Structure formats: structure tokens, C-alpha cells
C-alpha positions as CSV (number, residue, x, y, z in Angstrom):
1,M,153.2,144.4,47.8
2,L,154.8,142.2,45.2
3,L,153.3,142.4,41.7
4,E,152.5,139.2,40.0
5,A,154.6,138.4,37.0
6,H,153.1,137.0,33.8
7,S,153.7,133.4,32.9
8,S,156.8,133.0,30.8
9,K,154.8,131.2,28.2
10,L,153.0,133.5,25.8
11,A,149.3,132.9,25.0
12,A,148.2,133.1,21.4
13,M,147.3,136.7,20.7
14,L,148.6,139.9,19.2
15,Y,151.1,141.7,21.4
16,I,151.7,145.5,20.9
17,V,155.3,146.0,21.9
18,P,156.8,149.5,22.3
19,S,160.4,149.8,21.1
20,P,163.1,152.3,22.2
21,I,162.9,155.8,20.7
22,G,166.6,156.1,20.6
23,N,168.6,154.5,23.4
24,L,168.4,150.7,22.9
25,K,168.5,150.2,26.7
26,D,165.0,151.7,27.0
27,I,163.1,148.5,26.4
28,T,161.4,146.4,29.1
29,L,162.3,142.9,30.2
30,R,158.8,141.8,29.3
31,A,159.0,143.3,25.8
32,L,162.2,141.3,25.2
33,E,160.4,138.2,26.5
34,V,157.5,138.7,24.2
35,L,159.8,139.3,21.2
36,K,161.8,136.1,22.0
37,E,158.7,133.9,22.2
38,A,156.6,135.3,19.4
39,D,156.0,133.1,16.3
40,L,156.1,136.2,14.1
41,I,157.3,139.8,14.6
42,L,155.5,142.4,12.5
43,A,157.7,145.5,11.9
44,E,157.1,148.9,10.3
45,D,160.6,148.7,8.7
46,T,162.3,145.3,9.0
47,R,165.7,146.8,8.4
48,T,165.3,149.3,11.3
49,S,163.9,146.7,13.6
50,S,166.5,144.1,12.7
51,H,169.1,146.3,14.5
52,L,167.1,146.1,17.7
53,L,166.5,142.4,17.4
54,K,170.2,141.7,16.6
55,H,171.3,143.7,19.5
56,Y,169.3,141.5,21.9
57,E,170.2,138.3,20.0
58,I,166.5,137.7,19.0
59,S,166.1,135.5,16.0
60,K,162.5,135.2,14.9
61,P,160.6,135.5,11.6
62,I,160.0,139.1,10.8
63,S,157.5,140.5,8.3
64,P,156.8,144.1,7.2
65,Y,153.6,145.7,8.4
66,H,153.1,149.4,7.5
67,Q,150.5,151.8,6.2
68,H,151.2,150.8,2.6
69,N,150.5,147.1,3.0
70,E,148.3,146.7,6.1
71,H,145.0,146.5,4.2
72,K,146.4,143.9,1.8
73,I,147.8,141.5,4.4
74,L,145.4,142.2,7.3
75,Q,143.0,139.2,6.8
76,H,145.8,136.8,6.4
77,L,147.3,137.9,9.7
78,I,143.9,137.6,11.4
79,D,143.5,134.1,10.0
80,Q,146.9,133.1,11.4
81,L,146.1,134.6,14.8
82,Q,142.8,132.7,14.9
83,Q,144.8,129.5,14.2
84,G,146.9,130.1,17.4
85,K,149.9,132.2,16.2
86,K,151.6,134.5,18.7
87,M,152.5,137.8,17.0
88,A,154.3,140.9,18.2
89,L,153.8,144.3,16.5
90,I,156.6,146.8,16.7
91,T,157.4,150.1,14.9
92,D,160.6,151.9,14.2
93,A,160.4,153.7,17.5
94,G,157.9,154.1,20.3
95,T,154.5,152.6,20.9
96,P,152.6,151.3,17.8
97,G,149.4,153.2,17.3
98,I,150.9,156.6,18.3
99,S,151.4,158.1,14.8
100,D,152.3,154.6,13.6
101,P,150.3,151.6,12.3
102,A,148.3,149.5,14.8
103,F,144.8,150.8,15.0
104,L,143.5,148.8,12.0
105,I,144.9,145.4,13.1
106,V,143.8,146.0,16.7
107,R,140.2,146.9,15.6
108,E,140.0,143.8,13.3
109,C,141.4,141.5,16.1
110,I,138.7,142.7,18.4
111,K,136.0,142.1,15.8
112,A,137.4,138.6,15.1
113,G,137.6,137.7,18.8
114,V,141.4,137.6,18.8
115,K,143.0,138.7,22.1
116,V,145.2,141.9,22.1
117,E,147.6,143.0,24.7
118,C,149.5,146.3,24.7
119,L,152.7,146.4,26.7
120,P,153.7,149.7,28.4
121,G,156.8,151.4,27.1
122,A,158.5,154.2,25.3
123,T,156.5,157.0,23.6
124,A,158.3,160.1,22.5
125,F,155.7,162.7,23.5
126,V,155.7,161.8,27.2
127,P,159.3,162.8,28.0
128,A,159.0,165.8,25.7
129,L,155.9,167.0,27.6
130,I,157.3,166.4,31.1
131,N,160.6,168.1,30.5
132,S,159.0,171.0,28.6
133,G,158.0,172.8,31.8
134,I,154.6,173.5,30.3
135,P,151.5,172.3,32.2
136,S,151.0,168.5,31.8
137,D,147.9,168.0,33.8
138,S,145.7,168.4,30.7
139,F,146.9,168.1,27.2
140,V,145.9,167.2,23.6
141,F,148.1,165.1,21.3
142,E,147.8,166.1,17.7
143,G,150.6,164.0,16.1
144,F,151.7,165.2,12.7
145,L,149.8,168.2,11.3
146,P,148.2,167.7,7.8
147,I,150.8,168.6,5.2
148,K,148.4,170.3,2.9
149,K,144.6,169.8,3.0
150,G,143.1,171.0,6.3
151,R,146.4,172.3,7.8
152,Q,145.4,176.0,8.0
153,T,141.9,175.1,9.2
154,L,143.3,172.9,12.0
155,L,145.8,175.5,13.1
156,K,143.1,178.2,13.2
157,K,141.0,175.9,15.4
158,L,143.9,175.0,17.7
159,A,144.6,178.7,18.3
160,E,141.7,178.6,20.7
161,E,142.8,175.4,22.5
162,E,143.3,176.0,26.2
163,R,145.1,172.7,26.9
164,T,148.8,172.1,26.3
165,M,149.3,170.8,22.7
166,I,151.8,168.2,21.5
167,F,152.9,167.7,17.9
168,Y,155.3,165.5,15.9
169,E,157.3,167.1,13.1
170,S,160.0,166.3,10.6
171,P,163.3,168.2,10.8
172,L,162.7,169.6,7.3
173,R,159.4,171.1,8.2
174,L,160.2,172.3,11.7
175,V,160.9,176.0,11.0
176,K,157.9,176.3,8.6
177,T,155.6,174.8,11.2
178,L,156.9,177.1,14.0
179,E,156.4,180.1,11.7
180,E,152.8,179.0,11.0
181,M,152.2,178.6,14.7
182,I,153.5,182.1,15.3
183,Q,151.0,183.3,12.7
184,Y,148.0,181.5,14.3
185,F,149.0,181.3,18.0
186,G,151.0,184.5,18.4
187,S,154.8,184.9,18.7
188,G,154.7,185.1,22.5
189,R,153.1,181.7,23.1
190,I,155.3,179.5,25.2
191,C,156.7,176.3,23.6
192,S,159.4,173.6,23.8
193,V,161.0,171.7,21.0
194,S,162.7,168.3,21.8
195,R,164.8,166.4,19.4
196,E,167.0,163.3,19.5
197,L,165.3,162.2,22.8
198,T,167.3,159.6,24.8
199,K,170.2,159.9,22.4
200,L,173.7,161.3,22.9
201,F,172.8,164.7,21.4
202,E,169.4,165.1,23.0
203,E,168.2,168.8,22.9
204,N,165.3,170.6,24.5
205,K,164.9,174.2,23.5
206,R,162.4,176.2,25.5
207,G,161.0,179.7,25.1
208,T,158.4,181.6,23.1
209,L,157.5,180.4,19.7
210,Q,159.5,183.3,18.2
211,E,162.6,182.6,20.3
212,V,162.5,178.9,19.5
213,C,161.8,179.6,15.8
214,D,164.7,182.0,15.6
215,Y,167.0,179.5,17.3
216,F,166.3,176.7,14.8
217,K,166.6,179.0,11.8
218,Q,170.3,179.3,12.6
219,K,171.1,175.6,12.6
220,T,170.7,172.4,10.7
221,V,168.1,170.2,12.4
222,K,168.3,166.4,12.6
223,G,166.4,163.7,14.4
224,E,162.8,163.1,15.5
225,I,161.0,166.2,16.6
226,V,158.4,166.8,19.3
227,I,156.8,170.3,19.7
228,V,155.0,171.2,22.9
229,V,152.9,174.4,22.9
230,G,151.1,176.0,25.8
231,G,147.4,176.4,25.5
232,K,145.6,179.8,25.1
233,D,145.5,181.8,28.3
């Protein structure tokens, strides 16, 4: 059965557009179509997104939209959308709303009667989960752990979680986070750490928390990090 393609002419609404998490080829044809036809592209970091747009020869007005300015410019964007503008929201990598700005503007669009459409596409935790070898039939996505307040309380609570757990982490905090997980989850808990997904030096390190922690203590870590941890038996 053939799937019906959307009309090439965009309707006035907010489009949530996933962007590649590393390899620039990992973008859909429909995402490119939306970006080419949008009146305005909202980007988490305009410098980062400009590389993607330039690669695909997309020349459209681009404006910053991130956690530090979203409250200030939100109503102005809603007003423009209500006047018939077509906007596309992208982030540095992956799907907006997954540990990146999107929730606030989507919520306000719904309140204001502005249509919202989210395109399917890249999200870092999906390939990390699937290639971890850890059960993926039931899981919980935790994103970034709190840096200070509430961090220990959350880890203590998650120690009892029976579903597979997925976390994002920065290279600088990876070893510290693994050490804390050993403290609260136990050194023998199975885990997988993925970094540089879809890029030339992609790495997936699997083993117990202790084995994986010891491994990363011996090397300089770069790139975006996804940690997948097995649930409590």
C-alpha cells in the first residue's frame, strides 16, 4: 500500500523538525522540504544550525530560540504564527523537546489555537538503547541528571527502578556519574555508554558499571554521551 505524501506547500503552523545527531545524511526528505519552505527557522544555536542549512543550500531567515530567551520572545512568535507565518524549530542535534527547548512553545501554540506538527527523525537515545543489548521493551528516559540539587535523591529513587534507564551526560561528568551509579545501583549492574553516535569515531562500550567506569577512567572522553543502565532485577 502506498503512503500518501504531504502536499509540497506548507500550511501555516509550527513545525518541529529533528536534525541529525552527527551524520548530516541522517535527515529526512520531508525535513528538508519543511526547512526550505519555512518563513522562519528557529534554532537553538544559529551558528551550529547554519552548518546544516548551508550543507543543504537552504537560505532562510534564522533566529535564536533557546532556554535563555524563550520566555522573552514567546508571545511575539505566537503572534506571528497566528498571522499565518510558517516556522520550523530545530535544535543543535536530535528532536526538539528531548532535553532541548520545545515544550514551552508547543504548549502555548496549543493554547492559542496554532497548529503544531512534529516530524519523525533522529533522537540520540534510540540507537543507544537498541544497540546496548539491554532490554528495550520497557524503559524510562531521564535525560540529564540534576547537577546539584536533587541529584542524590533521584539516584536513590532510581536504584529501585526495574525498567531500563536512559541518561544523557557530558564528557566532563561521565566518570563521576558512573561512579555515583556504582554507589547507588551497585558495581555489577549492566550498562552501555554510547558516544559520537553516527559519527566516524562512534563508540559503544558495554559491560558492568564498574567495567565501563574503569574503561573511561583511562581515556579522554569527547562527544555527546548516552548512558543506558539495566533496571533492578
